[in-house]
C-alpha angles and dihedrals in degrees: 000000000000126000121189124184125176124185111209132193106279079040105254123165112234123178146107135248085042119144095175142346136197118199119194125183119197131189119232090271092059095253111143108236100173137024133172134169092183105105090206095056123078135182113276095195094261132122120196091351092304129100112269114237122255106273144107117291130190118225130197125195124191116188135183114200125213089267093057097251116142120227123188124198131175138175145130137268132199111224112206124186 
């Protein structure tokens, strides 16, 4: 089984063998500013319909592959405007 996930700018989840995915974005204080469980929808750098400020954000990605195995990923991204 092969699982590939790529996070692109505008933070879209792209991959194959994926059944579902949840993407969460947090500010540096740990407040969730974005969440989606739609595998076709990514983060566009906005928060409450306004551009998020230039800063470091933490992302968390939970994926279930087509075999039912759970994969958790996390990291950070620097948003520059």
